[in-house]
C-alpha positions in Angstrom: -4.3 -11.3 -17.8 -1.8 -9.7 -20.1 -2.2 -6.4 -18.3 -1.6 -8.0 -14.9 1.4 -9.8 -16.2 2.8 -6.5 -17.4 2.2 -4.9 -14.0 3.9 -7.9 -12.2 6.9 -7.6 -14.6 7.2 -3.9 -13.8 7.0 -4.4 -10.0 9.5 -7.3 -10.1 11.9 -5.0 -12.1 11.8 -2.4 -9.3 9.4 -0.1 -11.0 6.4 1.8 -9.7 2.9 1.2 -11.0 -0.5 2.8 -10.5 -3.5 0.5 -9.8 -7.0 0.3 -8.4 -7.4 -0.1 -4.7 -10.5 -0.4 -2.5 -11.3 3.3 -2.8 -9.0 5.1 -5.3 -6.1 4.5 -7.6 -2.9 4.0 -5.8 0.8 3.9 -6.4 2.6 0.6 -5.6 6.1 -0.7 -5.4 7.5 -3.9 -3.9 7.9 -3.2 -0.2 11.1 -5.1 0.1 12.8 -3.2 -2.7 14.3 -0.1 -1.3 15.1 1.5 -4.7 11.5 1.1 -5.8 10.2 2.6 -2.5 12.6 5.5 -3.0 10.9 6.1 -6.4 7.5 6.4 -4.7 8.9 9.0 -2.2 10.3 10.9 -5.2 7.0 10.8 -7.1 5.0 11.9 -4.1 7.6 14.5 -3.1 7.3 13.5 0.5 9.9 13.3 3.2 11.5 9.9 3.9 10.2 10.1 7.5 6.6 9.9 6.2 6.2 6.1 5.7 3.7 4.2 3.5 1.1 1.6 4.2 2.3 -1.9 3.5 -0.3 -4.1 1.9 -0.4 -7.9 2.4 -2.6 -10.7 1.2 -2.9 -12.5 4.5 -2.6 -12.1 8.3 0.2 -14.7 8.3 2.3 -12.4 5.9 1.6 -9.4 8.2 2.9 -11.4 11.2 6.2 -11.9 9.4 7.0 -8.2 9.7 4.9 -7.0 12.6 3.4 -8.1 15.9 -0.3 -8.6 16.5 -0.8 -9.0 20.2 -2.9 -7.8 23.1 -6.4 -6.6 23.6 -6.9 -5.5 20.0 -6.0 -8.8 18.3 -9.7 -9.8 17.9 -10.7 -6.4 16.4 -7.7 -6.4 14.0 -8.6 -9.9 12.8 -12.2 -9.0 12.4 -11.3 -6.0 10.1 -9.2 -8.1 7.7 -9.2 -8.6 4.8 -10.7 -5.2 4.3 -10.3 -1.5 4.1 -8.7 -1.0 7.5 -5.1 -0.2 8.3 -3.4 -0.9 11.6 -0.2 0.6 12.9 1.6 -2.2 14.7 5.0 -2.8 16.3 7.4 -4.1 13.7 9.6 -7.1 14.0 13.4 -6.9 13.9 13.5 -8.3 10.4 11.3 -5.5 9.1 13.3 -3.2 6.7 14.1 0.2 8.2 12.6 2.1 5.3 9.1 0.6 6.0 8.9 1.4 9.8 8.7 4.8 11.4 11.0 6.3 14.1 8.9 4.5 16.8 9.5 1.1 15.2 6.0 0.8 14.0 4.6 -0.3 10.6 1.3 0.6 9.0 -0.3 -2.6 7.5 -3.4 -3.7 5.8 -4.7 -7.0 4.5 -6.5 -6.3 1.2 -9.5 -8.0 -0.3 -9.1 -6.2 -3.7 -8.8 -8.9 -6.3 -6.0 -7.2 -8.4 -4.0 -6.2 -5.4 -4.2 -9.8 -4.1 -3.0 -11.1 -7.5 -0.1 -8.6 -7.5 1.0 -9.4 -3.9 0.8 -13.1 -4.6 3.3 -12.7 -7.5 5.4 -9.8 -6.1 5.3 -9.9 -2.3 4.0 -7.2 -0.1 3.5 -3.8 -1.7 3.7 -0.2 -0.4 0.7 1.8 -1.2 -0.2 5.5 -1.4 -2.7 7.5 -3.4 -1.9 8.0 -7.1 -1.4 11.7 -7.2 1.4 14.2 -7.0 1.6 16.1 -3.7 -1.0 18.9 -3.5 -3.3 17.3 -6.1 -6.4 15.1 -5.4 -6.0 11.3 -5.8 -7.1 9.6 -9.0 -10.5 8.1 -8.5 -10.4 5.9 -11.6 -8.2 4.6 -14.4 -8.9 7.6 -16.7 -7.9 10.1 -14.0 -4.7 8.1 -13.2 -3.7 8.2 -16.9 -4.4 11.9 -17.1 -2.5 12.7 -13.8 0.4 10.3 -14.1 0.7 9.2 -17.7 3.5 11.6 -18.4 5.4 10.9 -15.2 8.4 8.8 -16.2 8.7 7.4 -12.7 5.4 5.6 -13.0 6.1 2.7 -15.3 2.6 1.3 -15.9 -1.0 2.2 -15.0 -2.9 -1.1 -14.6 -6.5 -0.9 -15.8 -8.9 -1.9 -13.0 -11.9 -1.0 -10.9 -12.0 0.1 -7.3 -14.3 -1.6 -4.8 -16.5 1.5 -4.6 -15.2 2.9 -1.2 -15.2 6.6 -1.1 -12.8 7.3 1.7 -9.2 6.2 2.4 -8.8 3.3 4.7 -9.4 4.0 8.4 -6.1 3.8 10.3 -6.0 2.5 13.9 -3.1 2.4 16.4 -2.8 -1.3 17.1 -1.7 -0.8 20.7 -4.1 2.0 21.9 -7.0 1.3 19.5 -7.1 5.1 18.8 -8.2 6.2 15.4 -5.4 7.9 13.6 -7.3 8.6 10.4 -11.1 8.2 10.2 
């Protein structure tokens, strides 16, 4: 529990951590903390226009920032919690740095035990693979330490296990049901 407490402290202080996800190790920052999100863009060396997935612990939390409606509602609800991401229309209160130029937000409700614990204590998190641009993502704690341990922008690497998935989450368009990443 001490390790989780340290990760929570880092996140709540606006820092970036690496942690286990369903498939790989990821980078996380509090989604509602613009400064922390900027650190992740810097670590990843990616343009501001390329947004991150926002991870929630419940459908009710997702609905605070995005809109689940229409013909895909049942399918969306059947895939959560789980390893599926949906791109949904954002609500007006959704921070601008989380949504893309079309006003959409990529969201997932996780069932990973550590991620749930982090979200419950820190709020929604942005998520992306724990790697520098151009390098493969870390598949486990040891690789995350090797790849990111010297990066001063990653404040802590939380020991943990993935759920054994081998691919990134499938991403669907929540309006058209089209697969955006398979």
